N, C-alpha and C positions, 0 to 999 in steps of 0.2 A: 712447807707448802711449795708446790712446783711453780716456777716462773717460766712461762713459755716464750719469753723473749731470748734472743741470743745472749748468753752470759758474757759479761764484759771481759772476763779472763780468757775467753776463747775467741774473741773477735779478731785478734791478730792472726791466729791460726786459720780461721775461716777466710779471712781476706787473702792470705797467702795461697790457700787452696784454690780460691776463685781465680787468682792471677795465673796460677799454674794451668788451670783448666782452660782459660781463655788464650794464653800465649804459648803454651807448649802442647796441649792435647788437641784442641780444636784444629790447629793448622795441619796436623798429620792424621786426623781422624779418617778422612776419606781414603788416604793413601793405604792405610793398613786394613781398611775394610775390603779394599780390592785385592790386596796382596795377602790373602788368607794364609795362615801358618808361617808367615815371615815374621821373625822376631823384631819388634820395634826397638832398635838400638838406642834411640833417643831417650828411652826410659832409664837407661843405666845411670845417667847423670842425675835424673830426678830422684831415683831410688837412693842414691848416695846422699842427696840433700836431705831426704826424709830420715835416713839413718842418723845423719848428723844432728838433726833437730831432736830426735828421740834420745840420742846419747847425751846431749847437752842438757836435756830437760827443759829446753826453751819452749817447746810446744808439747804440752801434756796431751797424750792421745793422738800423736801424729802417726797414723798408720794402723794396720790391722791388729797389732799387738796391744792396742789400747783397751781392748775389751776384756778386762779382768776385774773381778769383784774385789774390792778392798776388804781385806780380812782384819783390818785394825778395829779396835774396840769402838763401838758406836757411841759417840759423845752427844748424840741428840741433835747435832747440827745438820743443816741441809747442804748437800754437796752437789756441785756441778763438776763432775769429774771426767775421767778419761773415756768412759763409755759414751757420754754425751758429746764430748769433743770428737770422738771417732766417727759417730754417725753424721755429725754436721759437716766434718771435713770430707767424708766419703761422698755425701750428697753434692758438695761443691765440685769435687773431682769428676763425678758422673754428669754434672752439667757440661763438662768437657767431652768425656767419652767413657762409656761403661767398659767396652772391650779393652781399652788401653789401661784403665784402672785395674782390671782383672789380670793384666799382663805385667803389672808392676812387680819387680823382684822384691821378695821378702814381704809382700803384702797380700799373700794368698789367704783363702779361707782356712787353709791348714794352719797358718800362723795364728789366726784367731782361735782355732781349736786348741792349739798348744797353750796360748795365753789363758784360755778359759779353765783348763783342767790339769795342766802340768803342775808338779810340785816345784819347789824353789830350786832344787838341784837340776831338774830337767829344764826349767826355764833358762838357767845359766848355760847348760850344756848345748841346748838347741838355739841359743842366741845367735842371730845372724843367718840362720838357715832360711831358705825359701821353700815353704811347705804347701803342697797341694792337699786337697782333702778328697779321699776316695770312700764314698758311701754307697752310691747306687749300683745295683747289680741287675743283670738281665732277668726279667720276670718278677722282680721285687718292687720296682717303682719307688714310690715315696714312703712305703711302709718299712722304715728302718728296722723295726723289730723282727722282721723276717729275713734278716741277713743270713746268707748261707756260707760266706767266706769263714773258714775256720782258722783258729790259732791254737796249736797244741804245744804244751810245754814239754821240752826235751832238754833236760839238764839246765843250763843257764841260757837257753834260747827258746823262743817260740817259733814253731814252724807254721807258716801261713800258706794256705791253699785257697784259691778262688779267683773270680774275675770281677773287675770293677769297670764300670762304663761311665762316660760323661765326666771324666776327671779334669776339672779346669786346671790348666798349667801342668798337666800330667807329664808332658815331655820336658818342659823347660825347668821345672822346679828342682831344687837340690834334694828334696825329700818329699814323701807322701805320708799323710796321716791316714792310715787304713783302719776302717771299722771291721772288726771280726768277732766271732763268737768263741768263747772258751769251751762252751758246752751247750749244744743246741737243745738238749733236753731241759735246760733251765730257763729257756726263753730269753726275754728281754734283759734280765739281770746279768747274763753272762756276756753281753756285748761290751767290748772294750776297744779303745783306739790305740794304735801303735805307730810310732814314727819309723818309717822304712826309708833309709837313705838311698839316694840314687847310686846305681852300680852294684847294689846288693844282689848276689847270685840268686836266681830264681824269680826275679822280678823283671818283666819286660813290657815295653810299650808295644802293643799289637798294631794299633793304627791311630790316626787322627781323624776326627769327624769333620765333615763339611756341614756348615750350619746356616740357619736363617739369619742370625744376628751375632753380635759380639765376635766378629770374625778375626779381630786382632788377637783374640785370646785362643790359645790352642786347647782343644778338648780331646782327651785321649781315652782309649781302652787299654787297661793294664791287666796283665795276667800274672798271677802268683802261683808258682809251682815249687813246692817244698822250699819256700823262701825263709831262710833262717835269720831271725831278728833277735838281737840281744834282749834279754828279759827286762833290762832296765829301760828299754824303749817303750814299754807299756805305759801310757800316760795315766797318772793318778794311781789309785790303789788297784792291785791285782786281785783283791778279795771280791768274791761274788756274794752279794747281799740280796737274797731273794725278796726280803722285806722292802728294801729300798727300790728294787726293780730297775727300771730304765732311767731313774732320776739322774744318775751320774752322767750318762751319755747325753741326756736331754739338756743338761746344764750348758753344753756346748751350743745347742740350738738357741737357748734363751739369750745367749750373747751374740750369736752370729745372725739370727733372723732380723733383728733391728738393723744390722748392717746392710742386708740385702734390701730391706724396706727403704733404707736411705738411698741406695743406688737407684731404685725406682723413682723416689722423690726427686732426685737430682736430674735424671733423664727427662722426667715429665716437666720439670721447671724449665729446662732448656727449650722444650717444645712450646711451652706457653709464652716464654719471652720472645722467641722468634716469631710466633704466630701473631702476637700483639703488634709487633713492628710491621709485619707484612699486611695485616688488616688495616693499619693506619695508613700505609702507603697506598692502599686501595680505596681509601676514603671512609673506612669503617672505624670510628672511634669508640672505644669502650669507656663508658662513663660510670665511674664507681659511685657517683652521687645520685644516680637515677635507678629505679627498679628495672630489672631486666625486661619486664613485659612492656615497658615504654621505649625500648631500644630496638634496633634491628635484630633479626633472627640470628645473625652471625654474632653480634655482640652479646646477646642473651645466652647463646650456647657457650661462648667463651667464659662468661661469668660462672656458668654452671660447672664447667670443667675446672676452673680455678678454685671454686668452693670445695669440690671433691679433693683436689690436690692438697688444700690446706688441712683438711681432716686427716689425710694420710700423713702429712708432715707432723702434725701435733701428736698423733698416736705413736709415731716413730720416736719422737723426742721423749714422750712419756715413758716408753719401754726402756730407753737408755738411761733416763734419769732414775728410774726405779732400781736399775742395776747399780748405779753409782751410790745409791742410798741404801743398799743391801736389803731391798724389798723383793719378795718373790714376784717375778715378772713373766712367768711362763704364759699366762693368759694374755697379758699385754703384748708380749713379743709375737705371739701368733696372730693377735688382732692387727698389729701393725703390719706384719708380713702379708696377711690376707688383704687388708685394705689397700696398702701401697702397691702390692703386686697387681691387683685388679685396676686400680686407678692409673698406674703407669701405662698399661695397655690402652685403657679407655682414653686417657688424655692424649697420648701420642697419636693414636689413630684418629681421634677427634680433630686434632690439629691438622693432620693430613687432609681430612675432609674439608675443613674450613678454608684451607688454602688451595683447594682444587688441584689443577694441573701442576701448579708450582710445588705443592706439597707432595705430589706423587713422583715428581721428576728428581733427578740427581743434582739439579741446580742448587738445591738446598739440602740440609741434613735431616729434614723432617722425616723423610721416608726411612732413613737409616735408624733414627731414634725409635721409630715405630717397630722396626725389626728387632733392634737391640732390647727393647723393653719386655718383649714377650717372655724371654727366659727368666726374668726376675719374678714372674708369676708362677714359675715352675720349680726352679732349683731351690734347695734348702727347705723343701716341703711344698707341694703344690697347693693351689687355692683350696682344693677339696680337703686335703689333709689339715690345713689350718682351720677350716670351718669345723672339722671333726674335733680338733683339739679344743677350740673355743667352746663348742657345745658340751664336751665332757667336763670342762672346768666349770662352766656355768650351772650345769645340772648335777654336778657331783658324781658323775658316773665314771667307771673304769673303761679302758679300751675294750675289755671283753664284753661289757654291758652295752656299749655303743660303738658299733663298727661301721 
C-alpha cells in the first residue's frame, strides 16, 4: 500500500535539496534570469556534490539518473526507491529555481532518458556524461510518433539527418539523446534514441532561443547533416518490434514525466509559501481550521490554490512510487504531468494576482515563477497530449482510434 508521507529513508536527501535551493539557487535566481544564456558557474560545485552523493550511495536517487526501474525479482515488498527520491528532491530544487535545475551539469532530461532505457554496458559507458534530450521538430509539436529525423544504418554507424528544436541544454551538454526513426514506413515502432556526443561531425547548434521563462537554461536548435554515430550508441535494443509499437520509446516518458510534474510542484510550492507570508504581512491570515467561505476572499482563494497543489503533488508521488514498485504507470505519469503542469501555471499566476503590484513587480520572484512555470505545462508532452493519453488509457483505445 502506498504511503503518501515523505519516506523516512529519503528525509535527509529532501532536507539537503531544500537547503541547496534556499542557500545556493535562490540567491542567484534573478541574476541568471537577467543574464540569459550565461552559464551559471556556481552550479559546477553543486553538480560535483550531487555526483559525490550518487557515487557514495549516501543519497539514493540524487539526481536525474535516479529514474530507473528496478529489474530485480519482485519479492512482494513495498519500496520507496530512487524514482520517488528523485521526484521529491527535484521538487525541492525547483522550490529554488527551475531554470537553474535544468542547467545543472549531468542532470539533464537526456540523463533520465539514458537511465530509463540504456542497457548495463551503456549505463557504464555514458556514466558521467551531461545529456540533453532532442525530441521536438519543426511542424511536429508534441506528437513524437511523427518524428521525421532519420537514422540509417551504414556499416557499424548510423547516419542521422534532421532538425531538432527546443533542446534544453543543447549547447552546454556533453551529449544529446536524439530521437530518430529507423524506417518511417514502420511508424512509431521504428523510433529509437541515440546518444550523440558533442563535437561529432555533422551535428551543429544553429542558434539559442530567447524565452519567456527558465532563462538560466539554454534552449537550442540543433541540425544533423549526415551525422555518423556509432551503432552501439543506440539506446536499448536496435530491433524494430511492430507489435510492441511505441512502448520502448514511451518507457522514457513514463519515467521523465513525473520529474517534470515534480518541477511544477516545486515551483508552485515556492509561490504559495511566499504568498502566504506576503498576505500575512498585509494582515490577511489563512486559517486552516475554518471553512474558506467564512474567510476573506484572498484567504479562500489561497486555500483553493493550495488544495489544487496538493492534488498535483500526490499524483506525482503516486506515479514515481508505481515505477519503484514495478507497476505500469503510463496512465499515472500522464495524469501527474497534466495535473501538475496546469496547476503550476494556475497557482503561480494566482499568487501574482493575490499579491497585486508586489506580485507583478521584480521586487519579488513571484512574476519570475509565473513565467518559469508555463514551460512545465508544455515540454515532455503538452497538456492536450497528456489528456489524449489519459483518455486512450481509460477508454482502451489506440492512438489511431482516438486522435
